[in-house]
C-alpha positions as CSV (number, residue, x, y, z in Angstrom):
1,M,0.0,0.0,0.0
2,K,1.4,3.4,-1.1
3,N,0.5,6.4,1.1
4,G,0.5,10.1,0.4
5,I,-1.9,10.0,-2.6
6,K,-5.4,11.0,-1.6
7,K,-6.9,12.1,-4.9
8,V,-6.1,10.8,-8.4
9,V,-7.4,12.0,-11.7
10,L,-7.5,9.1,-14.2
11,A,-7.5,9.4,-18.0
12,Y,-10.5,7.1,-18.5
13,S,-11.8,5.6,-21.8
14,G,-13.7,2.7,-20.3
15,G,-11.5,0.2,-22.3
16,L,-9.8,-2.8,-20.8
17,D,-6.8,-0.9,-19.3
18,T,-8.6,1.9,-17.6
19,S,-11.5,-0.3,-16.5
20,I,-9.3,-2.3,-14.2
21,I,-7.1,0.7,-13.1
22,I,-9.9,2.2,-10.9
23,P,-10.0,-0.8,-8.4
24,W,-6.2,-1.2,-8.7
25,L,-5.6,2.4,-7.7
26,K,-7.9,2.0,-4.7
27,E,-6.2,-1.3,-3.7
28,N,-2.7,0.1,-4.0
29,Y,-3.0,3.8,-3.0
30,D,-4.7,3.6,0.4
31,N,-8.2,3.7,-1.0
32,C,-7.6,7.1,-2.7
33,E,-10.4,9.0,-4.4
34,V,-10.4,8.4,-8.2
35,I,-11.8,11.1,-10.5
36,C,-12.2,10.0,-14.1
37,V,-11.8,12.2,-17.1
38,S,-12.8,11.2,-20.6
39,G,-12.0,13.4,-23.6
40,N,-14.7,13.2,-26.3
41,V,-12.9,13.3,-29.6
42,G,-15.4,11.4,-31.6
43,Q,-15.6,7.9,-29.9
44,K,-19.4,8.1,-30.2
45,S,-20.9,4.8,-28.9
46,E,-17.8,4.1,-26.8
47,L,-19.0,6.9,-24.4
48,D,-22.4,5.2,-23.8
49,G,-22.8,4.1,-20.2
50,L,-19.3,5.4,-19.3
51,E,-20.4,7.3,-16.2
52,E,-22.4,4.4,-14.8
53,K,-19.4,2.0,-15.4
54,A,-16.9,4.4,-13.8
55,L,-19.0,5.0,-10.7
56,K,-19.8,1.3,-10.3
57,T,-16.1,0.4,-10.4
58,G,-15.1,2.9,-7.7
59,A,-14.7,6.4,-9.2
60,S,-16.2,9.3,-7.3
61,K,-17.2,11.1,-10.5
62,L,-16.6,11.3,-14.3
63,Y,-15.9,14.3,-16.5
64,I,-16.8,13.8,-20.2
65,E,-15.2,16.8,-22.0
66,D,-16.4,17.6,-25.5
67,L,-13.2,18.4,-27.3
68,N,-14.3,17.6,-30.9
69,K,-14.2,21.1,-32.4
70,E,-10.9,22.0,-30.7
71,F,-9.5,18.7,-31.8
72,V,-10.3,19.3,-35.5
73,E,-9.4,23.0,-35.7
74,D,-6.4,23.2,-33.5
75,F,-4.8,19.8,-34.0
76,I,-6.1,18.0,-37.1
77,Y,-6.1,20.9,-39.5
78,P,-2.7,22.3,-38.6
79,T,-1.2,18.8,-39.1
80,M,-3.0,18.3,-42.4
81,K,-2.0,21.8,-43.7
82,A,1.6,20.8,-42.9
83,G,1.2,17.6,-44.9
84,A,2.6,15.7,-42.0
85,K,2.7,11.9,-42.2
86,Y,4.7,9.5,-40.0
87,E,5.7,6.6,-42.2
88,K,2.4,6.8,-44.1
89,Y,0.4,7.1,-40.8
90,L,-1.8,10.1,-40.5
91,L,-1.2,10.6,-36.8
92,G,-4.7,9.9,-35.6
93,T,-3.7,8.7,-32.1
94,S,-0.7,10.9,-31.9
95,F,-2.4,14.3,-32.0
96,A,-5.4,13.2,-30.0
97,R,-3.3,12.6,-26.9
98,P,-2.1,16.2,-26.3
99,I,-5.6,17.7,-26.3
100,I,-6.9,15.0,-23.9
101,A,-3.9,15.2,-21.6
102,K,-4.1,19.0,-21.5
103,R,-7.7,18.9,-20.3
104,I,-6.9,16.2,-17.7
105,A,-4.1,18.4,-16.3
106,E,-6.4,21.4,-16.1
107,I,-9.0,19.3,-14.2
108,A,-6.4,17.8,-11.9
109,L,-5.2,21.2,-10.9
110,A,-8.7,22.5,-10.4
111,E,-9.6,19.4,-8.3
112,G,-6.5,19.7,-6.2
113,A,-5.4,16.2,-7.2
114,D,-2.2,14.7,-5.9
115,A,-1.5,12.7,-9.1
116,I,-2.6,12.0,-12.6
117,C,-2.9,8.3,-13.8
118,H,-3.0,6.9,-17.3
119,G,-3.3,3.4,-18.7
120,C,-0.6,3.6,-21.4
121,T,1.6,0.6,-21.7
122,G,5.3,0.9,-21.0
123,K,6.0,-0.4,-24.5
124,G,4.1,2.3,-26.3
125,N,4.2,5.9,-27.5
126,D,1.2,7.2,-25.7
127,Q,2.9,7.2,-22.3
128,V,5.3,9.8,-23.7
129,R,2.6,11.9,-25.3
130,F,0.5,12.0,-22.2
131,E,3.3,12.7,-19.8
132,L,5.1,15.4,-21.9
133,T,1.8,17.3,-22.1
134,I,1.2,16.9,-18.4
135,K,4.7,18.3,-17.8
136,A,3.8,21.3,-20.0
137,F,0.7,22.2,-18.0
138,A,1.2,20.7,-14.5
139,P,5.0,20.3,-14.2
140,N,4.9,19.4,-10.5
141,M,2.1,16.8,-10.7
142,K,3.0,13.2,-9.8
143,I,2.2,10.7,-12.6
144,I,1.1,7.1,-12.0
145,A,1.5,4.6,-14.8
146,P,0.2,1.2,-13.6
147,W,1.8,-0.7,-16.5
148,R,5.1,0.4,-15.1
149,E,4.2,-0.8,-11.6
150,W,1.8,-3.8,-11.5
151,N,2.7,-7.4,-12.2
152,I,0.1,-7.8,-14.9
153,K,2.0,-8.8,-18.1
154,S,-0.7,-9.2,-20.8
155,R,-4.1,-8.3,-21.9
156,D,-5.3,-11.8,-21.0
157,E,-4.2,-11.2,-17.5
158,E,-6.0,-7.9,-17.5
159,I,-9.2,-9.8,-18.4
160,D,-8.5,-12.2,-15.6
161,Y,-8.3,-9.2,-13.2
162,A,-11.5,-7.7,-14.6
163,E,-13.4,-11.0,-14.2
164,A,-12.1,-11.4,-10.6
165,H,-13.4,-7.9,-9.8
166,N,-16.7,-8.2,-11.6
167,I,-15.8,-5.4,-14.1
168,P,-17.9,-5.6,-17.3
169,L,-16.0,-5.5,-20.6
170,K,-17.2,-5.0,-24.1
171,I,-14.5,-7.3,-25.6
172,S,-13.7,-11.0,-25.3
173,R,-10.4,-12.8,-25.4
174,E,-11.1,-13.6,-29.1
175,T,-11.8,-9.9,-30.1
176,N,-9.3,-8.4,-27.8
177,Y,-7.6,-6.1,-30.3
178,S,-6.1,-3.0,-28.9
179,K,-8.1,-0.2,-30.6
180,D,-8.0,3.6,-30.5
181,K,-11.0,5.4,-32.0
182,N,-11.7,9.1,-32.7
183,L,-13.4,11.1,-35.4
184,W,-10.2,11.0,-37.5
185,H,-9.3,7.4,-37.4
186,L,-9.5,3.9,-35.9
187,S,-6.3,1.9,-35.1
188,H,-6.1,-1.9,-34.7
189,E,-3.2,-3.7,-33.0
190,G,-2.6,-7.0,-31.2
191,L,-3.7,-10.6,-31.6
192,D,-3.0,-12.0,-35.1
193,L,-1.9,-8.5,-36.3
194,E,1.2,-8.7,-34.2
195,D,2.8,-11.0,-36.8
196,P,3.3,-9.2,-40.2
197,A,3.1,-12.7,-41.8
198,N,-0.7,-12.7,-41.1
199,E,-3.0,-10.9,-43.6
200,P,-5.5,-8.7,-41.8
201,Q,-9.1,-10.1,-41.9
202,Y,-10.7,-7.0,-43.4
203,N,-13.8,-8.8,-44.4
204,K,-14.3,-10.4,-41.0
205,P,-17.5,-9.0,-39.5
206,G,-16.7,-6.3,-36.9
207,F,-13.1,-5.8,-37.8
208,L,-13.4,-2.7,-39.9
209,E,-15.7,-0.1,-38.3
210,L,-15.3,3.1,-40.3
211,G,-15.9,1.6,-43.7
212,V,-15.6,-1.5,-45.9
213,S,-12.7,-3.2,-47.6
214,P,-11.9,-2.2,-51.2
215,E,-13.3,-5.6,-52.4
216,Q,-16.6,-4.8,-50.7
217,A,-16.9,-1.2,-52.1
218,P,-19.3,-0.4,-54.9
219,D,-18.4,-1.2,-58.5
220,K,-19.4,2.3,-59.4
221,P,-17.0,5.2,-58.7
222,E,-18.2,8.2,-56.6
223,Y,-17.0,11.8,-57.1
224,V,-16.5,14.2,-54.2
225,T,-15.6,17.9,-54.4
226,I,-13.9,19.8,-51.5
227,H,-13.6,23.5,-51.3
228,F,-10.6,24.9,-49.3
229,E,-10.1,28.4,-47.9
230,K,-6.4,29.1,-47.0
231,G,-5.8,25.4,-46.6
232,I,-8.9,24.7,-44.5
233,P,-11.7,22.6,-46.0
234,T,-15.1,24.4,-45.7
235,M,-17.4,22.7,-48.2
236,V,-18.1,19.1,-49.4
237,N,-20.0,18.8,-52.7
238,G,-21.1,22.4,-52.5
239,E,-22.5,22.1,-48.9
240,K,-21.0,24.3,-46.3
241,L,-20.2,22.3,-43.1
242,D,-18.7,23.1,-39.8
243,S,-15.3,21.4,-39.1
244,V,-16.6,18.4,-37.1
245,D,-19.5,17.6,-39.5
246,L,-17.2,17.9,-42.5
247,I,-14.9,15.2,-41.1
248,W,-17.8,12.9,-40.4
249,K,-19.2,13.5,-43.9
250,L,-15.9,12.6,-45.5
251,N,-15.6,9.5,-43.3
252,E,-19.0,8.4,-44.5
253,I,-18.1,8.9,-48.2
254,G,-14.6,7.5,-47.9
255,G,-15.7,4.6,-45.7
256,R,-18.3,3.2,-48.1
257,N,-15.7,3.4,-50.9
258,G,-13.0,1.4,-49.1
259,V,-10.7,4.5,-48.8
260,G,-8.0,5.1,-46.2
261,I,-7.1,1.6,-44.9
262,I,-3.4,1.0,-44.4
263,D,-1.4,-1.9,-42.9
264,I,2.1,-0.8,-41.7
265,V,5.0,-1.8,-39.5
266,E,6.0,1.4,-37.9
267,N,9.0,2.5,-35.8
268,R,7.9,3.4,-32.3
269,L,9.5,6.1,-30.3
270,V,10.5,3.7,-27.6
271,G,12.7,1.7,-30.0
272,M,10.7,-1.2,-31.3
273,K,8.7,-1.9,-34.4
274,S,5.0,-2.6,-34.2
275,R,2.4,-3.6,-36.8
276,G,-1.0,-2.0,-37.0
277,V,-3.9,-1.4,-39.3
278,Y,-5.4,2.1,-39.5
279,E,-8.7,3.3,-40.9
280,T,-8.7,7.0,-41.9
281,P,-11.2,7.4,-44.7
282,G,-12.1,11.1,-44.5
283,G,-8.6,12.1,-43.5
284,T,-7.0,10.3,-46.4
285,I,-9.4,12.1,-48.8
286,L,-8.5,15.5,-47.2
287,Y,-4.8,14.9,-47.4
288,E,-4.9,13.9,-51.0
289,A,-7.2,16.8,-52.0
290,H,-5.1,19.3,-50.1
291,E,-1.9,18.1,-51.7
292,L,-3.5,18.3,-55.1
293,L,-4.5,21.9,-54.5
294,E,-1.0,22.8,-53.3
295,S,0.4,21.4,-56.5
296,I,-1.0,24.3,-58.5
297,T,-0.8,27.1,-55.8
298,L,2.7,26.7,-54.2
299,D,5.9,27.6,-56.0
300,K,8.6,25.0,-56.5
301,E,11.0,26.1,-53.7
302,T,8.2,26.5,-51.1
303,S,6.7,23.2,-52.1
304,H,9.9,21.3,-51.8
305,F,11.0,22.9,-48.6
306,K,7.6,22.3,-47.1
307,K,8.0,18.6,-47.6
308,T,11.1,18.7,-45.5
309,V,9.3,20.6,-42.8
310,A,6.4,18.1,-43.0
311,D,8.7,15.3,-42.0
312,K,9.9,17.2,-38.9
313,F,6.4,18.2,-38.0
314,A,5.3,14.6,-38.2
315,D,8.2,13.5,-35.9
316,L,7.3,16.1,-33.3
317,V,3.6,15.1,-33.3
318,Y,4.4,11.4,-33.2
319,N,6.9,11.9,-30.4
320,G,4.5,13.8,-28.1
321,L,6.2,17.2,-28.7
322,W,3.1,19.2,-29.7
323,Y,3.4,21.8,-27.0
324,T,6.9,23.0,-28.0
325,P,8.3,26.2,-29.5
326,L,9.5,24.3,-32.6
327,R,6.1,22.8,-33.4
328,E,4.5,26.3,-33.0
329,A,7.2,27.9,-35.2
330,I,6.7,25.3,-38.0
331,S,2.9,25.9,-37.8
332,A,3.5,29.6,-38.3
333,F,5.6,28.8,-41.4
334,V,2.9,26.5,-42.7
335,D,0.1,29.1,-42.1
336,K,2.1,31.5,-44.3
337,T,2.2,29.0,-47.1
338,Q,-1.5,28.4,-46.9
339,E,-2.5,32.0,-47.8
340,V,-2.9,30.9,-51.4
341,V,-4.2,27.4,-50.9
342,T,-7.8,28.3,-51.9
343,G,-9.9,26.5,-54.5
344,D,-11.8,23.4,-55.4
345,V,-10.6,19.8,-55.8
346,K,-12.7,17.0,-57.3
347,V,-11.6,13.4,-56.8
348,K,-13.0,10.1,-57.9
349,L,-13.2,7.3,-55.3
350,Y,-13.2,3.8,-56.5
351,K,-12.5,0.6,-54.5
352,G,-10.0,2.2,-52.1
353,N,-8.4,4.5,-54.7
354,I,-8.5,8.3,-54.8
355,I,-8.1,9.5,-58.4
356,P,-7.7,13.2,-59.2
357,A,-10.5,14.6,-61.4
358,S,-10.3,18.4,-61.3
359,I,-8.3,21.2,-59.5
360,T,-9.1,24.9,-59.8
361,S,-7.9,27.9,-57.9
362,P,-7.8,31.7,-58.3
363,Y,-4.2,31.5,-57.2
364,S,-3.1,28.8,-59.6
365,L,0.5,29.1,-60.9
366,H,-0.2,26.7,-63.7
367,N,-0.2,28.8,-66.8
368,M,-1.5,26.9,-69.9
369,D,-0.3,29.7,-72.2
370,I,3.3,28.9,-71.1
371,A,3.1,25.2,-70.5
372,S,1.0,24.2,-73.5
373,F,2.4,21.9,-76.2
374,D,0.4,23.8,-78.7
375,D,1.1,27.3,-80.0
376,D,1.8,29.5,-77.0
377,G,1.4,32.7,-78.9
378,G,4.9,33.9,-78.0
379,A,4.5,33.6,-74.3
380,Y,7.6,31.4,-74.1
381,N,10.6,31.6,-76.5
382,Q,11.9,28.1,-76.8
383,A,15.3,29.3,-78.2
384,D,16.0,30.8,-74.7
385,S,16.4,27.3,-73.3
386,A,19.8,26.8,-75.2
387,G,21.5,29.5,-73.1
388,F,20.0,28.2,-69.9
389,I,21.2,24.6,-70.6
390,N,24.7,25.9,-71.4
391,L,25.0,27.7,-68.1
392,F,23.1,25.0,-66.1
393,G,25.3,22.3,-67.6
394,L,28.6,24.2,-67.2
395,P,29.8,22.2,-64.2
396,V,29.1,18.9,-66.0
397,R,31.0,20.1,-69.1
398,V,34.0,21.3,-67.0
399,Q,34.2,18.0,-65.1
400,A,34.1,16.1,-68.4
401,M,36.9,18.2,-69.8
402,V,39.1,17.6,-66.7
403,N,38.4,13.8,-66.9
404,E,39.4,13.8,-70.5
405,K,42.6,15.7,-69.9
406,N,43.7,13.4,-67.1
407,K,43.2,10.3,-69.3
408,K,46.0,11.5,-71.6
């Protein structure tokens, strides 16, 4: 029994890990008061019955904080505008953790808590993301991470503990995938997915939740048009939508067309590789459409440099460094580049594919008078290219002359 901790604020999802943590805390921390906090970032049905479950398993109260709008506008959109991807992964779990952890830290300080507890495994990235955010907003708060303390070694043993303490679970040993769901994505890890030799069972009932596999998608393509204002999507198929509804709309469209399913082995921050399947239907459409619009509105040097910045931005988000000066500085650069990223993008969705159909913008740098293979009306003098090639190729010519001289 550990003393000195009278009140703990727990990051609570109602999943397997956090369900057993409430009684474990009370058993191991002198029957401390446990206050649960759940950040609503689009889990939908996963929040049903959460308060009743938390109270029945020993919590004194549960906060359910609606963070959807802030999540989209302050985390998803800045990351999308940056074009940030971590090894093809669109960072769905990564940028959800800072916003949740920030709110937990604020509530812990307001409640006068002695500690914040999370259910992140000691092998994963989320422990870093949660704890770096807590350090940014409650630097003196004690952090309790049961996976680094208890003698439970597996999810099977967690289920044993839950059954022994009469804690209801929504999963079974056979469906015990580790999942993370929000309005941007759904991740799947564990069980048969741990071995990259195993093909994911996409068509198995209940596996995919945000859409269907490409094989099960309609045989007829579907077109979708997205309007952007300074890099921010504002309309889908001519309908103006608020930020949260827009994501859900694109999830619905992309999901039914088998879009946004990836199977990757990624390099975790803690040093190991892990295999996971991610569903990001609406987000994948947005990334593709945004990149297409940038292809006609950004100049070459800005576009190329921005790709370098995108990789660094992705690393920062993946590694839990959202609340840092560098991430904020990169976002400021990205916002400057987005001043001209306005226009409409139409794409064709067909069995998991996103096929460009149309790109238009008042800021387009694509000039058909200059680029055309037909008569350009004198807009471009092709004879000028000879002098350009002579100067551009001068180092190549000089090197060849030196090589020839040294052969003699």
